[in-house]
N, CA, C and O of each residue as an XYZ file, in Angstrom:
332
protein
N      79.392    144.885     87.280
C      79.080    144.656     88.764
C      79.002    143.173     89.013
O      78.281    142.368     88.424
N      79.994    142.910     90.131
C      79.895    141.279     90.560
C      79.558    140.942     91.500
O      79.933    141.593     92.474
N      78.662    139.735     91.725
C      78.645    139.210     93.016
C      79.303    138.442     93.626
O      79.198    137.255     93.317
N      80.153    138.800     94.631
C      80.369    137.802     95.430
C      79.968    137.107     96.504
O      78.944    137.469     97.083
N      80.648    136.068     96.929
C      79.881    135.276     98.207
C      80.772    135.043     99.160
O      81.795    134.436     98.844
N      80.559    135.515    100.655
C      81.266    135.388    102.053
C      81.156    133.912    102.199
O      80.156    133.360    101.738
N      82.130    133.177    102.827
C      81.895    132.107    102.974
C      80.489    131.343    103.864
O      79.815    130.328    103.684
N      80.500    132.268    104.716
C      78.995    132.262    105.614
C      77.722    132.086    104.407
O      76.883    131.186    104.378
N      77.823    132.875    103.745
C      76.517    132.749    102.674
C      76.554    131.638    102.090
O      75.585    130.884    102.006
N      78.090    131.339    101.454
C      77.683    129.872    100.944
C      77.387    128.434    102.010
O      76.956    127.291    101.861
N      77.819    129.142    102.944
C      77.298    127.667    103.952
C      75.786    127.498    104.127
O      75.101    126.477    104.190
N      75.382    129.126    104.202
C      73.594    129.196    104.528
C      73.100    128.956    103.509
O      72.216    128.104    103.605
N      73.347    129.497    102.101
C      72.858    128.336    100.825
C      72.518    127.045    100.556
O      71.432    126.630    100.154
N      73.679    126.332    100.843
C      73.482    124.821    101.057
C      72.244    124.387    102.175
O      71.358    123.583    101.886
N      72.336    124.938    103.239
C      71.658    124.515    104.095
C      70.144    124.767    104.113
O      69.257    124.157    104.711
N      70.067    126.206    103.010
C      68.417    126.870    103.149
C      68.167    126.418    101.606
O      67.416    127.215    101.044
N      68.474    125.658    101.015
C      68.285    125.428     99.586
C      68.286    126.428     98.565
O      67.686    126.414     97.490
N      69.078    127.340     99.072
C      69.267    128.287     97.546
C      70.423    127.797     96.493
O      71.189    126.863     96.730
N      70.428    128.432     95.515
C      71.518    128.114     94.336
C      72.149    129.427     94.277
O      71.628    130.457     94.705
N      73.501    129.327     93.628
C      74.107    130.405     93.491
C      73.702    131.216     92.472
O      73.989    132.413     92.473
N      72.921    130.582     91.402
C      72.387    131.256     90.364
C      71.105    132.458     90.924
O      70.878    133.614     90.564
N      70.414    131.521     91.996
C      69.417    131.995     92.504
C      69.646    133.392     93.219
O      68.876    134.309     92.934
N      70.636    133.594     94.107
C      71.201    134.440     94.718
C      71.521    135.485     93.858
O      71.111    136.630     94.046
N      72.462    135.054     92.621
C      72.698    136.123     91.915
C      71.807    136.927     91.079
O      71.983    138.100     90.752
N      70.577    135.964     90.690
C      69.306    136.655     90.185
C      68.746    137.554     91.431
O      68.383    138.690     91.126
N      68.656    137.233     92.567
C      68.203    138.267     93.483
C      68.760    139.600     93.842
O      68.173    140.558     94.345
N      70.227    139.456     93.424
C      70.893    140.721     93.728
C      70.908    141.382     92.661
O      70.875    142.601     92.829
N      70.953    140.957     91.433
C      70.566    141.739     90.737
C      69.494    142.117     89.805
O      69.744    142.883     88.875
N      68.176    141.576     90.010
C      67.053    141.966     89.638
C      65.990    141.960     90.663
O      64.835    142.072     90.255
N      66.212    141.840     92.002
C      65.147    141.640     93.140
C      65.041    142.822     93.358
O      65.760    143.702     92.883
N      63.793    143.012     94.376
C      63.512    144.381     95.073
C      64.686    144.355     95.937
O      65.182    143.311     96.359
N      65.237    145.840     96.259
C      65.963    146.157     97.120
C      65.649    146.816     98.242
O      65.066    147.868     97.979
N      65.826    146.590     99.597
C      65.616    147.451    100.731
C      66.441    147.764    101.978
O      67.352    146.955    102.157
N      66.369    148.500    102.661
C      67.561    148.507    103.695
C      67.571    147.909    104.900
O      66.611    147.971    105.668
N      68.828    147.188    105.193
C      68.756    146.131    106.370
C      69.389    146.913    107.075
O      69.569    148.066    106.685
N      69.997    146.361    108.578
C      70.516    146.322    109.466
C      71.729    146.451    109.348
O      72.251    145.797    108.446
N      72.696    147.417    110.290
C      74.017    147.528    109.990
C      74.794    147.920    108.563
O      75.847    147.517    108.070
N      73.783    148.903    108.121
C      74.474    149.369    106.950
C      74.232    148.502    105.824
O      74.580    148.995    104.751
N      73.679    147.226    105.766
C      73.808    146.582    104.937
C      72.409    146.808    103.907
O      71.416    147.429    104.285
N      72.553    146.155    102.493
C      71.281    145.953    101.841
C      70.573    144.681    101.664
O      71.333    143.713    101.623
N      69.344    144.423    101.550
C      69.139    143.248    101.400
C      67.875    143.688    100.181
O      67.286    144.751     99.984
N      67.787    142.236     99.455
C      67.345    141.962     97.968
C      66.434    140.882     98.185
O      66.621    140.113     99.128
N      65.398    140.737     97.352
C      64.117    139.774     97.911
C      63.682    139.463     96.468
O      63.509    140.347     95.630
N      63.513    138.131     96.228
C      62.993    137.611     94.593
C      62.220    136.270     94.787
O      62.839    135.340     95.303
N      61.229    136.134     94.505
C      60.388    135.276     94.359
C      60.623    133.893     93.382
O      60.069    134.138     92.310
N      60.995    133.071     93.363
C      60.886    132.178     92.187
C      60.061    130.891     92.302
O      59.783    130.443     93.414
N      59.655    130.275     91.145
C      58.714    129.064     90.997
C      59.337    128.084     91.589
O      60.502    127.894     91.241
N      58.742    127.199     92.637
C      59.573    126.029     93.379
C      58.521    124.640     92.786
O      58.886    123.834     91.930
N      57.504    124.631     93.313
C      56.735    123.663     92.767
C      57.423    121.965     93.264
O      57.542    120.946     92.584
N      57.737    122.209     94.572
C      58.440    121.052     94.949
C      58.839    121.085     96.366
O      58.904    122.135     97.006
N      59.151    119.714     96.932
C      59.416    119.521     98.235
C      60.242    119.817     98.973
O      61.358    119.589     98.506
N      60.248    120.333    100.172
C      61.462    120.586    101.098
C      60.846    120.532    102.286
O      59.798    121.069    102.647
N      61.897    119.547    103.099
C      61.480    119.010    104.037
C      60.391    118.532    104.549
O      59.786    118.726    105.603
N      60.183    117.661    103.343
C      58.395    116.797    103.507
C      57.598    117.407    103.305
O      56.515    116.857    103.107
N      57.687    118.909    103.241
C      56.410    119.533    102.569
C      56.289    120.042    101.165
O      57.346    120.315    100.595
N      55.247    120.198    100.569
C      55.239    120.657     99.214
C      54.709    122.153     99.236
O      53.744    122.589     99.863
N      55.556    122.812     98.417
C      55.406    124.352     98.312
C      55.484    124.794     96.962
O      56.380    124.212     96.352
N      54.847    125.631     96.283
C      55.043    126.376     94.969
C      55.964    127.402     94.993
O      56.695    127.545     94.013
N      56.050    128.088     95.872
C      57.012    129.239     95.657
C      58.193    129.197     96.959
O      58.051    128.758     98.100
N      59.283    129.771     96.372
C      60.761    129.808     97.162
C      61.173    131.480     96.979
O      61.370    132.058     95.910
N      61.233    132.015     98.247
C      61.513    133.306     98.262
C      63.133    133.336     98.710
O      63.616    132.507     99.482
N      63.611    134.031     98.320
C      65.396    134.320     98.714
C      65.581    135.577     99.087
O      65.113    136.466     98.375
N      66.242    135.878    100.183
C      66.477    137.127    100.671
C      68.226    136.968    100.869
O      68.701    136.166    101.674
N      68.895    137.677    100.184
C      70.113    138.184    100.158
C      70.501    139.609    100.727
O      70.274    140.736    100.285
N      71.095    139.217    101.742
C      71.933    140.488    102.758
C      73.149    140.548    101.914
O      73.550    139.536    101.341
N      73.886    141.941    101.788
C      75.033    142.268    100.957
C      75.489    143.696    101.413
O      74.920    144.644    101.954
N      76.714    143.454    100.980
C      77.484    145.214    101.664
C      78.006    145.184    100.246
O      78.293    144.209     99.551
N      78.084    146.947     99.876
C      78.805    147.134     98.778
C      80.377    147.063     98.784
O      80.798    147.283     99.920
N      81.028    146.907     98.186
C      82.494    146.929     98.100
C      83.161    147.543     96.560
O      83.207    146.888     95.519
N      83.463    148.425     96.673
C      83.220    149.376     95.313
C      82.633    148.759     94.263
O      81.628    148.300     94.805
N      82.589    148.492     93.323
C      81.391    148.368     92.570
C      81.001    146.726     92.528
O      80.154    146.303     91.742
N      81.525    146.096     93.209
C      80.624    144.371     93.681
C      79.618    144.778     94.898
O      79.493    145.747     95.647
N      79.028    143.644     94.718
C      78.326    143.185     95.995
C      78.763    141.996     96.623
O      78.944    140.925     96.044
N      78.942    142.244     97.949
C      79.473    141.233     98.723
C      78.631    140.553     99.584
O      78.641    141.037    100.716
N      77.752    139.396     99.407
C      76.691    138.657     99.680
C      77.208    137.991    100.832
O      78.082    137.131    100.720
N      76.616    138.409    102.181
C      77.156    137.964    103.608
C      76.099    136.753    103.986
O      76.549    135.622    104.164
N      75.143    136.928    104.067
C      74.093    135.700    104.194
C      72.868    135.672    103.341
O      72.652    136.629    102.597
N      71.878    134.447    103.394
C      70.685    134.557    102.292
C      69.789    133.691    103.612
O      70.246    132.888    104.426
N      68.573    134.127    103.478
C      67.404    133.251    104.068
C      66.593    133.042    102.792
O      66.493    133.816    101.840
N      65.947    131.651    102.985
C      64.737    131.149    102.172
C      63.305    131.080    102.923
O      63.283    130.837    104.130
N      62.396    131.244    102.374
C      61.243    131.152    102.736
C      60.194    130.244    101.657
O      60.017    130.452    100.457
N      59.664    129.329    102.401
C      58.594    128.515    101.085
C      57.426    128.687    101.820
O      57.272    128.768    103.038
N      56.304    128.747    100.542
C      55.434    129.136    100.616
C      54.173    128.562     99.433
O      53.032    129.023     99.476
């Protein structure tokens, strides 16, 4: 199984502070849940212990929304939450 990235997802990763390796780990090892439009969502928490946009956070949560293409996952977009 390969994890591929739509250009939209790559753009969102940069703006939302997620790395490619975090998104891959989220899809491969994270919690899976149904999402809108026939997509699958994946969620995983990562230790962060850092500053994001002027505030300190201990945890970063990455959500990736993907569709299955044969044996691969195509990540459409990602969301990050800091807490």
